[in-house]
N, C-alpha and C positions, 0 to 999 in steps of 0.2 A: 504494500500500500504506500502510495506517495501522496503527501499533502502538498499542493502547489497552487500558485496563482496561475490561472489558465483561462483560455477562452475558446469557445467554439459554439456554433449553432448546429443543431442536430438534425437530421434523421438519416439513417443509413440508406445506402442505395441497393439494399438487398431484397426489395420487394419483388418476389419472383413472378407474379402474374400481372400486376398492374404497372402501367408506365408511371414513372416517378415525377411528382410535382417538382419542377426545377427549383422552387423556393423551399423545398423540404428535403435538403440534402445535408449529410453530416460533414462538418469541416474538422479535419484532424486537429487536435489541440497543439498548441505551443506552450511549453512549460518554462516558467521563470521563477524558480524557488527563491523567495526573498525572506529568509528565516527570521529576521529581526522583528517583523511585525505580525507574525502568525505564531501562536502558541498551541502546540499539540499537548493536550492534557493526558490523553490516554489513547492507546492503540491495542486492541485485543482481537485475537483470532481464535475461534473455537471450531474444531471439526469433530463431529460425532460419526464414527464409522461403525455401522452395524451390518454384519453379513455382507461385506464388500460394498455397501452403499454408503456414501458420505454426504452429510449435510454440513456445510461450512458457513459460519457467520463471521463477518468482519465488522468490527465496531470501532469508531474513532470519535473522540471529542476534541473540538478545536475552538480556539478563541481568536477573534480579530483583535489583536493587542496593539494595532497601529492607531494612528490618530485620524485616519481617513477611511472612508468606505472603500471596500475592495472586494474582488472576487476571490473566494476561497474554494479550492477544488478538492475532490476526493477521487483517487485513482487507484484501482485495484486490478492486478493481473490475475486472471483466473484460467484454469485449464481449458483448452479448446473444446474438449469433449463434454464440459459441464454445461448445465442449463441454469441460468439465473432464475430464481424463484420469487425474490422480492427485494425491494429496496425501500427504506424509510429514511426520513430526514426530519430533524427537529431544529427549527431556527428560532431562537428566542421564544420558545414555548409554542410556536406554531408547528404542527405536525404535518408532514407530507407522507402519504401512504401510497404504496404501489399496488397495482392489480394487473394481471395479464389479460390482454384482450386480443381479438383478431386484429391483425396489423392495420387494416383499413379503418376499423372502428377507432383504434387508438390514435391513428394519424389525424382523423377528422376531429376528434376531441382536442388533440394537441393544437391543431391549426386554429380552432376556435379561441383557445387561450392566447395563442400568439397574435391573433388578429387584434386583440385588445392591448397589444404592446408588451406582453409578457414573454420575453425571449429567454428561454433556458433550454438546456438539452443534455442528453447523455449519448455517448458514442462508444461503440466497441471497435477497437482496431486490432490488427493481427501482428503477432510476432512468431517465434519459432514454435513453441508448444503452448503458448499462452495467448489469451486475448485480453485487451485492456478495457475495463469498464471505467468510464470517466463521467464526472458531473461537476458542476460548479454552482455556487450561489453568491450573489452580490449582496454584501451586508454592511451595515454601518459599524463604526468603531465600537468595541466592547461587546460585540455580538457573540453569543454562544451557539455553536452548531454541533449537532450529533448526527453522524452518518451510520447507517447499518445496512449491510448488503448480505443477502443469502443466496447460495447456489448449491446445486446437488449434482452428483456424478456417480457413476458406477466404477468401482476399481476393476481394471482389466489386469488379468494375470499374464505376465510376460517373463520368460526366462526363469520361471520358478518362484516368482513373488509378485505381490501387489505393491504399487508405489503411489504414495500420496504426496503431492507437491504443493507447497504454499510459498508464493513469491512475497518476500518481505523487503520493502523499500520505504521506510518511514521518511527518509529525506532529512531527518533532524533527530536530536535527542528527545526522548519521550519519558516523562516521569513514571507513568504506569504502562509498562510494555509487557505483554504476556501472550504466549501461544500455548494452547492446550489441544492435544489430539487424543481423543478417547476411542479405543477400538474394542468392540465386543463381537466375538465370534463364538456362537453357541457350541460348536464342535471342538473348540480349542484353538489356541494360537501356538504354532510350532516354532516361530522365531520372530523377533522384532529387531530392526536395525535403524540407526539414525546416521546415515553417511555424512561425513564432514564436508558439506557443500556450502556452508556459510563462512567458513574460515577457521583456522586453527584456534584462534583466541576464544571461540565459543564452544569448543569440544566438551569441556568440563561443565558447561552451563546447561547442557541438554540432559534432563533427567528422565529416566525410563523406569517405571514400576509396572510389573506384570504378574498376573496369576495365570491359572490354566486357560481361562477363556477371556480375560480382560487385559488391556494394557493402557497406560496413561503416559503420554509423553508431554513434558512441559518445558518451555523455554522462557525464562523470566529474568533477563539481565537488568541490573540496576543502571542508573545513569552513568556511573563511572565505567561499568563494564561495556556500555554501548559505544564509548568513545573510540575513535581511530587511534589515539594515543593519549597518554595521561593528561596532557593539557589541551587536547583538541576539542573543538566545539562541534565537529562533524561526527555523524553516526557511522560506525563501521558495519552496521547491518544493511546489507544490500545484496540480496541473492535468494536462492531457493532453499527453503527448509524442507527436508525430505524425510519421510518415514517409509521404510520397507517392511513388509511382513508377509508371512504365509500361514496357512491354517493346517490343523491336524486332519488327516484323512484316514478313516477307518478301513476303507476298501476301495476297489476300483469301480464299484457300482455307482458311486457318486453320493451327493449329500442333498437331501430334500428338506426344505424348510417351509412351514406354513404360518402365516400371520395375517391378521386383519382381513381375512377372506381371500387372500392371495397366496400363491405358492411360488417358490423359486427352487429350481433344481440346478446344482453345480456339479459338473462332471470334469474331473481332471485325473485320469488314471496315471499311474506311474509303474515303474518296473517292467516296462514293455520294451522290446527291441525295436530300434528304428527301422522303418521300411526303406528299401533302396529307393533312390530318386534319380530321375532323368531330367536334366536341366539344360535349357538352351538360354544362354545369356545374350540378350539383344541390346547392343550398346550404340548409342548415338555418338558419331564421331564427326558431326558437321562442324562448320567453322565456328559456330557459336559456343562450342565446347572447349575452345582453346583456353589455355591458362589454367587457373586453379581448378576449374570443373574437371578437366581431363586428368590433371595430376592427381586429384583426390580419387577419381574413379579408378585409375590405374592402381593406386595404393590399396584401395579397398579390394579390388579384384585379386591382387596378390594373396591377401589373407583368405579370401573366399575360396579360391582355388585350392589352397592348402587344406581346407576343411573337407574336401571331397575324398571319398574312399574308393577302393577298387570295386566295391559293389555298386557304386554310382556310375552313371553315364552322363556325358555332357558334351556341349560344343559351344562355340561363340560365333555370333553373327554381329558384324559391325557395319554401320550404314551411315552414309551421307546422302548425296544424290545417287550414288551407286550402293549396291549391297554386296558384301563379301562374307565368306564363311571361312573360319579358321580350319574347320573340317566339315566336309559335306555330310558326314554321317556322325552319329553319336559315338563316342569312344569311352572306354572305361577310365575311371579316375586314377590311373596308375601314375607313379612318380615321373616316368618318362613323358607321358602325355601332359601332365600338369606343368612340368618344366618348359615344354615346348609352347604351351598355351601362354605361360607367363611372358616368354620372349615376344610372342606375337602381340600381346597387350601392350608391352612396353614400346613397341615399334610404331604404334599408331600415331599419326600426325593429323589432327583435326583440320578439316577444310570442307567446303562445299555446302550443298543444301541438305534437306531432311526428308528422306523417303521412308516414313514410318510404315506405310501400308505394305510395301514390298518386303521390308525386313521382317515384319510379323508373319507374313505369308510363308516366307522361306523357313522361319523357325518352326512353325506348326507343321509344315510339310516334312521337316526332318523328324519330328516326333511320330508323325503318321507312318512314315516309311519304316522307322525302327519298330513300331508296333506291328505293322503288317508282316514284317519279315521275321517276327518272333525273336528279335534281338534283345528285348528287354524283359525283365522279370514281370509276370502278370500281376504280382503283388505290389509292384513298385508304384511310386507317385511321379507323375510327369508334369513339369511346369515350365513356363516361359517367364523369364524375368527381364522386363524392359526398363532400360535406363535412358531417359531423354530429357533435354532441357528446352525444347522448343516445339512449335507447331509444324506440321508438315508443309514443305515448300516445293516438293518435287513429286512427280507421279500423281497418285490419288491424294488430293489435298482436302477434300470435303470430309469433315470429321464423322458425320453420320454414315457416310458410305464406308469409311474405314471400319467403323463400329460393326456395321452389318457384315462386312467381309470377314472380320475376325470371328464373329459369332458363327458364321456359316461353316468355317473350316475347323473350328475347335471341337474336339470330341468331348464327350461327357467326362472322360477320365483325365482330361487336361485342365490345368489352371493357368491363369495369367496374372502376374503380379507387376504393377506399374510403379516406377519410382520417377517422380518429376523433380528435376534439379532446377532450383531458382524460380523466378516469377514470370519468365517469358513463355512458360509452357501452359497449355490449357489444362489445368489440374482437374477440372470437372470431367473433361473427356477421358483422361487417364483413369479416373475413378470409375466412370461408367463402364469402360471396356474391361476393367478388372473385376468389378462386381458382377457383371453379366457373364463372366467366364470363371466363376468360382474362386476368385482371388481377392486381393485387396490392393489399395494404392497408398502411397505415402509421399509427402513432399519432403525433398531433401534440400536443406538450406545451403546455398553455395558460399560457405565460409570455411574457416580453417579446420573445422572438424567434420566436413562433409564425408570424408572417408569413414570415420567412426559411425556416422549415421547410417551409411550404406551397410557396413559390417553388422551393426545392431539389427537392422531390418532383416538381413539375410539369416542371422542367427535365430530369429523367431520362426523361420520357415524351413530351417535346414534339417530338422529332425522330425519328420512325419511319423506318428506312431500308429494311427488308425485311419481307415478310409470308410466313408459312407456310414456315418453314425446316425441312428435315429433314437430319440428319447420319447417314449410314449406313455400314455396314461389311460386308465379305463375311461371309455367315452362318456359315461354318465357321471363322472366325478369332477371334470374340469371344463372350462370354456375359455375362449379368447386367448389361446395359447400362442406365445411368440414362436419364432423360428425353432423347429425341433428336429430338422434334418440338416446335417452338416457334412460337407464333402470330405473334410480332413480334420484330424486333431493333431496338433503339433506339440512336441514335448515342451513342458514349462508353461503352457497356456491353460485355458479353461473354457469349457462350453457352458453357456448359461441359458436356461429356458424358464420362462415365467408365465403365469396365467392366473385366472380366477378359479377359486374352489367353489363348486356348486353345493348348495345345501344338501346334506345327507344325514341319515341316521347314524352312519358309521363315523367314528372319530379318527379313522386312519386313511391316509392317502398313499397310494403306491405308484411308483414310476418304474419303467422297464427300459433298460439301455443295453443294446447288443448282448442279449441273453443274460443280463444281470438285472436284479430287481432291488429296490430299496423302498422302505415305507417309513412313515413318520406319523406321530400323533398330531392331529390338526389343532389341538388347543394348548399343547405343552409350551410352545415357544412364546405365545402371548402372555402366559402366566410368568414366564421367566423374564420377559422384557419389562413387565410391570414392576419387577423388583429392582431393575437396573436404573441407577440415577442418571447416567449419561448415555443411555442408548437412544437410538433413533427409532421410535416405536412404529412409525409409518413406512419403514424401509421397503417392505415387500410390495405394498401398493404402488409406491413411487418407482421402485425398480421395474415393475411390470410396465408402467406407463413410459418410463425412460427407454426401455428396450423396444417397446412397441413403436414409439415415435421415431426412434433412430432407424428402425427397419422400414417404416413407412416412408421416411425421407429418401432412403435408398431406392425403394420401389418407385417412388414418384419420379426420380430422375431417369428411370428406365421405362416409364409408362409409354405404351405403344400408341395410345390414342388420347386426344384431348379430354374426352369424356371420362376415361379411366383416371387421368391426372386430376381432374376436378374432384372426382369421388375421393381419391386419396387425400387431396388437399383439405377437403371438408373434415375428413376423419382426423387428420393431424391437428387442425385448428380446434376441433371439439375436445380432443384429449388434452392438448396443451393448455387450453383455458380451464378445463376441469381440474387439472393437476398443477396449474400455475407454473408452466415452463415457458421461458422466452426462447422461441425457436425461430427458424427463418421465416415462419408464417405468422408469428405472433409478436407482440411488443409489450413492454411493461410501461404502463401509464402511471406516473407518479403525480399526485395532485394534492393541493392543500385542502383543508377541511371545507372551505367555501367553493372549491373547484374552480377558482379563478386563475390560479397559477398551476401550470402543468409542465412536467418533464417527460421525455420519452426515451426508453431504452430499446435499441434495435440491434440487429445482427447483420454485419456486412459480409460481402464476399472478400476473398483474399485480394490484397492490393498487389500492384506490380511496382517494383522498385527500379529506378533508373537514375542516371545522373542528370542529364540535361536534355531538353527537347525544345525545338523551335517550330512553331506551326502557326500559320494564319495571322497575318497582319503585323509584323512577325512577333509573336508572343514567346518570350523566353521563360521556361520553367526550369529552375535549378533545384535539384534535390540535395539537401544537406543531411546525410545520414547521422553525423555526429550530434546534430541538434534535433534530429527527427522532425524536420520541417521542410516544406517546399516554399521557395521564394519565386515570385513572378515579376517580370517587367516587360514593357514594350519598348521597342526602338522606333521612334517616330522619324525615320529618315526618308529620303526621297527616291522615287523610282529611278533605276539606273545605278544607284550607289551599290558598291560592293563592300560588304561587311566581313571583316575577318572573325571567324568563329574559333579556330584553333591555329596557333602558330607555334611550332616546335622545331627542334633541331632536325632539319631535313624534311619536315612535313607541314603542310598548310591546308586548312579547310576554309573556303570562302563561299559566301552566298550573295548572289546579285538580286536586287529587288525589282519587282514589276508592280504595276498598279492595277487596280480594278478598272473596268471599262468606263465608269463614270462615278461621280460622287454619290454617296448614300448618306442621307441626313447631313448634308454639307461637308462630308468627310470622304476623301479619297483613300481607300485602304491600300496597303502595300503587302506584298507577299514575296516569298523567295520563288523566282522563276528558274534560276540556274544555280546549281551547287557544284563546286569544283574541289576535288581532292588531288593534291599534287605531292608526289613522293620524290624528292630531289635526288637521293642517292641512285635510284634506278632511272631517273628522268621520265617517270611515268605520270601522266596526268589523266584523271578520269573526270569527265564533265557530264553531269546529269541534268537534263532539261525535261520539260514536260512532254516533249515529242520524242526524244531519243536519248540514248546513252552513248558517249564516245570515249574511246581510250586511245592515247597516243604515247609512243616512247621516243618521239622526236624523229623517227625514221618511218615507222609504220603507223597507219591510222586504222582503227576499227570502229564501226558504228553498229549499234543494236537498237531495235525498236522495243517499245514496251509490250509488244504483242506476243512475245514468246518468253518462256522461262529458259534461262541460259546460265552457264558457269564459265568464267574466263580467268585463267591464272597466267600471270607473266612476272617472272622474277619473284619479288616479295609481295606482289599485289594480287589480290584475288577479288573478282567481282561476281556476286551472285545476284541474278535478276529473277524476280518472281513476277510472272506475267501480270501486267496491269495492276501491280500492287506496290512493290518496293524493290529497292536495290541496296545490297549491303557491300560496302568496300572494306576489305580487311587488309591491313598492312602488317607484314611479318608476323602474323598470328598473334599480335598483341595490341593492336589498335583497330577499332571498328567504327564505322560511320554508317548509319542506316538512313536512307532517303525514301520518304513515302510519297507516292503520287496521289494527288487529289484531282479528280476529274469533275467538271461541272457541266451542266447542260449548255451546249454550244450557243444557244440563243438566249442564254441568261442575260438580262439587261445590265447587270452589274459585275457579277463574279467572273473570274477567269481560272483556268487550270493553274495549280500551284504545287509547291513541294513543301514537305515537312521534314525536319532533320532531328534524328534521335541519336544521342551519343552516350554509351554506357559509362558508369562511374568507375569501372575497373580497367579502363584503358591505361596502358603502361607508357606514360609520357616521360620525358626527361624533366629534371628540375627547372628547366628554363621555359617550360610551356606557358603560353599566354593566349590572349584572344578573349572574345566575349564569353565563350564557354570554357576554353582551356584554363583560364585563371582559377576556376573553381575546382580543379583537381587538387588544389591546396585549399581545404575548406576553411573559410573564415570563421572566427568566433562571433556568434550572433546571440543576442539576448533581446527578448521582447517583453515589455512591461507596460504599465498604465493602460491596460486594456479597457475600453469603454464603448458605450453606444455611439454610433455614428449617425449621420443624417438619415441613412437607410438603416432601419433596425436589424436587418438581416446581414449587414456588413459592418462588423465592429472595427474600431480603429485602435491603434496602439502606437507606442514609441519603440523603434528598433535601434539598438546600438550595434554598429558593425564598422570595422575598419576606422575606428575613432570618430565616426559620424553618428549623430542622432537623427533618425529619419522618421517622419510620420507615415505610417503604413496602414493599409486597409485590407480587411479580410475579403477574399473573393475567390473566383475559380477560373481556370482555363481548361482547355480541352486537350486530351491525349487521344490521338486517332489510331494508335497502333492496333487495338483490338476491334474497334468499331469505326471503320473508315467513314461511314456515313454520318453517324451522330456523335461519335467520340465519347469518351468517358471523362467525367469531371475530376480535375485535380485541384484540391483546395490549398490555397497558398496565401502568404502575405504579399500584397502587391506594392511594389516600389514605384513611386510616381516619377515623372520627369526623366523618362528614358533611362531608368536604373541609376540615376545620379546618387552617388554616395555608396552604392552597393557594388557597382563595377569600378575598377580602377580608372581614374581619369574621367573623360567625357566621351559619350558615345561616338562623337565625330573623330576621336583618336583611332577608331577601329575601321574607318573607311580607307580602303586600299585602292590603288589605281587599276590593277588587273586581276583576273580570276586566279592567277597563280602567284600573286604578290605575297611576300611575307610581311608580317607586321613589324613596323619600326619600333624600337624600344621606347616604351612609354616613360 
């Protein structure tokens, strides 16, 4: 939890069915912690875990101890798989209470409050394994504010244990700081661990007490123990507090629990021999994988290949615009074959486009041939593991067609697992093709531990123990049963089935699993729960709803017809409102007792991260990862001017402006009509226009139209053209520039065809790089404060300190057209006025150069 001064207006862009009101969009917050005038009296987190289901409550009490009114925020990171269930806030005795409603209902009520000038909001943003819940309230000096957030989640067993994570980030010293985790497992707890994830200085402060079936973990550092050093005023608490545990299991038949009219069956057999496996690794080696992504993938594959045994069979398919196979047939996991496969992996040089369809077809064909020829053990488990970082650009590029093609060729005994690296991949697509083919998907974050993420994922699926498991119950004893047929059971995991218990004269419920049976007394657990002071008595009912909603959301994404999708949507909304879960189809409306002031909690889709983009009139969007903010500015230059975007040792990227056909509302808009990338060491110049793409090396000239997909490589420069879409220029596999084509109606009275430019933030420039975009490879320190209402209540204003300047900035949004070329997606940012003055070095006119291949003169 972080307490901060922050600003945003809310609502997330995740409404799945309805088009979004452009005035109701969430703006990511900018944080400026100013500790002297905010006092945090207490910060307490309590988790009650009962039978693998957790209810977590986060409470904080804050005082505006400054002399002026200000915005005080509440920021909690919660696990992505959790559902928020409630949020309440008390401001100087006025209570705001939350309730979950259908999203459209909640938004309409929220809009009514906003129309009366009450602007407030809550946002959920994404990080690696967490989402961030944020809210703020503007209060006068001396105000007392109490925040309380509730969320629920099911503990998933992975690699032999359950893991409960709490992100602690108070941002300052807190007089009353306490974390309590209570675990109650009726069958018994076999082990409890608290890994040292917060720091060595806190190891002795985490206390664990446990009995046969209960555990209590408490972390209660005093003010001195919270300090970074003896005389420091900063808190050292900043990280994830983790509890790992596992339960006692009597037999391989499973564990059946009944409470509150619902049952939960847990199935996690052990002491079974792993089944042999057949794996085809399908690895994206397109140009976008260069650098850290490929390095980490190769590192992970070295360890994964070492895990294979002689009873396993495998092969490797790597693909860009072409598809290659290390071996056309599956081979045993012998030491000789593994050593050869490692050499092959290490020799890969990423380049070219992305032909996902053909790569998956080849991988499945390999499994089909091996199966038809009787080369693999009939007891074995066959799987395809896809690793990719981008959308298809070559061959079949329509995602729905690829999905149909994969489903058509995949046999019932095959599974597909998808790993999406970074944010340029359509993760929803990877998730759909995995779920539809008996697998699962996971996003891999492209950072220093990507290799570890890949290895961890593989370890979860590397030891299949059972195939085709069914957990059944007598028909007249249960109803509304969640998924009870499973394709595979992997070592260290757990299968969970839940449902409602029908009224019966018998007080016993029986389940049957793969020739084993287990029964339980239907009243015993409720009596035991009533005795427990810190148990979560409603766990079975909420776990059933949690599992049902999660499964319905998956089914919804695969619904074949609009009618079926609508039916599933109604079921999700009904269950989520009944059980008070904030889902992609519901929202949490928080309102004052008189219902005049309202806040709204929503769930967003995953964002995409980039460095800098330039699009439309020309709007610059600069992403500052260190400050977790986007900054926007316009350059109000004249048609014909050439602006330098990147100027580095031997490399220059320039863009020439064109104008709209005529003025619109007394303003002539400007756009980039030509973009030039010049690589001096090889003398190669690439000029991208709205009609064609040209490349010259001083002696030979090549010209290409936008009408065909093509790939050209000369010396250290590679050009990838996607028909009527975009062109990517890659220099020496370490610098990329993407140019997006925008076509307009030829008879449009105002608009003209133009280009957008997108440059990633992991380009490897020299320390001398500059230019309107290049300068931001060295991220400036930025702070934003004094956030207040502007003339437009939807666009707050603030003061930004950057590069020694104090700038007046406005909250607004620009468009990113990479995913949706027609409508674009909103990027919310602090807007710098006067052509970026004070944010860019010098004046924008300093970046005007005479020719398309001109380097920037030293500022």
